[in-house]
C-alpha positions as CSV (number, residue, x, y, z in Angstrom):
1,X,-3.3,-27.2,24.8
2,X,-3.7,-23.8,23.2
3,X,-0.9,-21.6,22.1
4,X,0.0,-18.8,24.6
5,X,-1.0,-15.3,23.6
6,X,1.9,-13.4,22.3
7,X,2.3,-9.6,21.9
8,X,1.4,-8.3,18.4
9,X,3.3,-5.3,17.1
10,X,1.2,-2.5,15.7
11,X,1.8,1.1,14.5
12,X,-0.5,4.1,14.4
13,X,-0.3,7.8,13.5
14,X,-1.5,11.1,14.9
15,X,-1.9,12.9,11.6
16,X,-2.1,16.7,12.0
17,X,-3.6,19.1,9.5
18,X,-4.0,22.8,10.4
19,X,-3.3,22.0,14.1
20,X,-6.1,19.4,14.3
21,X,-5.6,15.7,14.7
22,X,-7.3,13.0,12.7
23,X,-9.2,10.4,14.7
24,X,-11.2,7.4,13.7
25,X,-14.0,5.7,15.6
26,X,-13.1,2.0,15.7
27,X,-15.2,-0.4,13.7
28,X,-13.6,-3.5,15.2
29,X,-12.3,-4.6,18.6
30,X,-10.4,-4.0,20.7
31,X,-12.0,-0.6,21.5
32,X,-14.9,-1.0,19.1
33,X,-16.8,2.3,18.9
34,X,-14.1,4.3,20.6
35,X,-12.2,7.1,19.0
36,X,-8.5,6.3,18.3
37,X,-5.7,6.8,15.9
38,X,-5.7,5.0,12.6
39,X,-3.3,2.1,12.8
40,X,-2.9,-1.7,12.7
41,X,-0.5,-4.6,12.6
42,X,3.1,-4.2,11.3
43,X,3.7,-6.6,8.4
44,X,6.9,-8.7,8.2
45,X,9.7,-6.7,6.5
46,X,7.9,-3.4,7.1
47,X,9.3,-0.6,9.2
48,X,7.1,1.0,12.0
49,X,6.8,4.2,9.9
50,X,5.9,2.3,6.8
51,X,3.2,0.4,8.7
52,X,1.8,3.5,10.2
53,X,1.6,5.3,6.8
54,X,0.0,2.2,5.2
55,X,-2.5,1.8,7.9
56,X,-3.6,5.4,7.7
57,X,-4.1,5.1,4.0
58,X,-5.9,1.7,4.3
59,X,-8.2,2.8,7.1
60,X,-9.1,6.4,6.2
61,X,-7.7,7.1,2.7
62,X,-5.2,9.8,3.9
63,X,-1.6,10.1,2.8
64,X,0.6,11.0,5.8
65,X,4.2,11.9,6.2
66,X,5.5,10.1,9.3
67,X,7.8,12.4,11.4
68,X,8.7,10.7,14.6
69,X,7.7,8.2,17.3
70,X,5.4,9.9,19.8
71,X,4.6,7.1,22.3
72,X,4.4,3.4,22.9
73,X,1.3,1.8,24.4
74,X,0.3,-1.7,25.5
75,X,-3.3,-2.8,24.8
76,X,-4.0,-5.9,27.0
77,X,-7.4,-7.5,26.6
78,X,-8.6,-9.9,29.3
79,X,-11.7,-12.1,29.4
80,X,-14.3,-12.3,32.1
81,X,-12.1,-14.8,33.9
82,X,-9.2,-12.4,33.6
83,X,-7.4,-14.8,31.2
84,X,-5.3,-13.1,28.5
85,X,-7.2,-12.8,25.2
86,X,-4.9,-10.4,23.3
87,X,-1.8,-8.2,23.8
88,X,-0.9,-5.4,21.3
89,X,2.2,-3.2,21.5
90,X,1.3,0.0,19.6
91,X,3.9,2.4,18.5
92,X,2.2,5.8,17.8
93,X,3.8,8.3,15.5
94,X,3.4,12.0,14.9
95,X,2.6,12.7,11.3
96,X,1.8,15.5,8.9
97,X,-1.2,15.3,6.5
98,X,-0.1,15.2,2.8
99,X,-3.3,14.5,0.8
100,X,-6.7,12.9,0.8
101,X,-9.9,13.5,2.7
102,X,-10.6,11.0,5.4
103,X,-13.3,8.4,4.6
104,X,-15.0,6.1,7.0
105,X,-15.1,2.4,6.2
106,X,-15.1,-1.1,7.7
107,X,-12.4,-0.3,10.2
108,X,-13.3,3.3,10.9
109,X,-17.0,3.9,11.5
110,X,-16.5,7.6,11.6
111,X,-13.6,10.0,11.1
112,X,-13.0,13.6,12.1
113,X,-10.4,16.3,12.7
114,X,-10.2,17.4,16.4
115,X,-8.3,20.0,18.4
116,X,-5.8,18.1,20.6
117,X,-7.3,19.7,23.7
118,X,-10.7,18.3,22.9
119,X,-9.6,14.6,22.7
120,X,-9.8,14.1,26.5
121,X,-13.5,14.8,26.4
122,X,-14.2,12.1,23.8
123,X,-14.9,8.4,24.4
124,X,-11.4,7.1,23.4
125,X,-9.1,4.2,23.7
126,X,-7.0,4.3,26.9
127,X,-4.3,6.9,26.9
128,X,-5.2,8.6,23.6
129,X,-5.2,12.1,25.0
130,X,-1.7,11.7,26.3
131,X,-0.5,10.2,23.0
132,X,-2.1,13.1,21.0
133,X,-0.4,15.6,23.4
134,X,3.0,14.0,22.9
135,X,2.5,14.0,19.1
136,X,1.4,17.6,19.1
137,X,4.6,18.6,20.9
138,X,6.6,16.8,18.3
139,X,4.7,18.5,15.5
140,X,5.3,21.9,17.1
141,X,9.0,21.2,17.4
142,X,9.1,20.0,13.7
143,X,7.3,23.2,12.6
144,X,9.6,25.4,14.6
145,X,12.8,24.0,13.1
């Protein structure tokens, strides 16, 4: 008997620079080839914010200052028979760019800075436009205070 699929905790970051958000086109599944936020699994003993910042650095070589949680998303992957293959719980953060120019790699086939309002027109992971809008609101609040 195989082990049941358990949710995996992950963190990501909507990194903003000059009112544009950093997106990465995924080099691996789930969502291979789709635009998304840089992110990945939370390691034991790591906070969500630490994981988000580490994943942004590892995936696209950008240093980000994590400001706040913007959204939580479930990514549930099912097979052709509708059997559960994977379940990720992703906590997305709003973040400010600190340094580094984004670089594509194994996990990010392509990277780019996008206006938040343009995200909805891209081929993206489910719910990305809403997550980016929530993060943009948090960034605007942070900049105003």
